[in-house]
C-alpha positions, 0 to 999 in steps of 0.5 A: 721250190725254196731251193730253186728260188735260192738259186735264183737269188744267188744268180741275181746277186752275181748279175748285179755285181758283174753289172756293177763292176762293168759300170764302175770299175770297182772290184767287190770283194767275195760276199758270203750269201746265208738264207738264215733270216727269220722274223719281219726283215726281208734281207740283211748285210753286214761285214765281220772281221773284213768279210762281207755277208748278206742274209735273206728271209726264206720264210718270205722267199716262199710266199706272196713276198717274193717278187719283193725279195728278187726285185728289191731286197737282193739290190737293197742289200747289195747296195749295203755291201757296196757302201761298206766297201767304199767307206760311204754310207753305213745306213740308208743315206743318199749315196746308199739310195743312189746305189740301190737305184742304180742296181735296180732297186726302189731305194726304200728303206723298209719293206711293207710285205707281210711275213707269212711263216713257212713253218707252222701257222701264221697268226695275225695279231691286232695290236692295242693301237688298231695296227696288225702284225703277223707272228710266228706260231712260237711267239703266238704260243708264248703270248697265249702263255702270258707274254707280251711285246711292245713294238716300236714306232706306234705299233703298240702292245701285243698281249693275250687280249688282243684279237687274233686270227690264223691267216686265212681263217676267221677272226677269233675275238679277244676274250671277254675280261672276267668279272672279278668281285672288287670288294674282297680285293679291297678289304685284303691287306698284307704281304703278296702271300697274305693277300692271295691266302685271303683271297683263297680263304674267301672262296673266290675261284682260282680264276678270280684269284689269278685276276686280282693278282694281275690287277692288285699285285701286278703279277704276271700269269706265271707268277699268279699261278705260282702263288696260287699253288703255293698258298692254296697248299698253305691254306689247306694245311692250316685247315 
């Protein structure tokens, strides 16, 4: 299916180029077409060293976003190349909008299609602002290992506390925060390492120490694990 759709995109580009040249008399240079784009962007156009290129997202070409890619993304990116060649709009200005619509596109700057990744599972996360975003299995794994991301334009923060579900499956609720004893944490002072050793000596569980490292010391999950391992050895050696 993918190879067939790649051929359809290439054919659509050539058809639009011929139509544009016939209507305007403008001869367009050779355009390199690549299918190596990933993430939430449906298409991309640019120039480098006097050569022009267009890139397309093969994940979006293989799911429900396909009609958008062939009908809107192709004229969208070709309109960018035309404007680059003309030296007019470098972005989504009025000349670009007019050019895009003349090629049959909708003239909109951004797409609203949800990304469904072709490889692995697609995870739907609810951000801290209540919006949803589709993430690949690779980014999902990083988040569950302690990474966090902050989206632009009010998208919100995404971390391991956010609810998520695999696309097409039931929702996995956000984990319930573990109860952490507050009194021992407030009673401990000194360096970070000394405070971790004190918590370990008080008999706190491993997960409780992790939580205190995050909440009291501002550490990441990876840092909390490292401090636990290192300082626990010192406590055991000291008897």
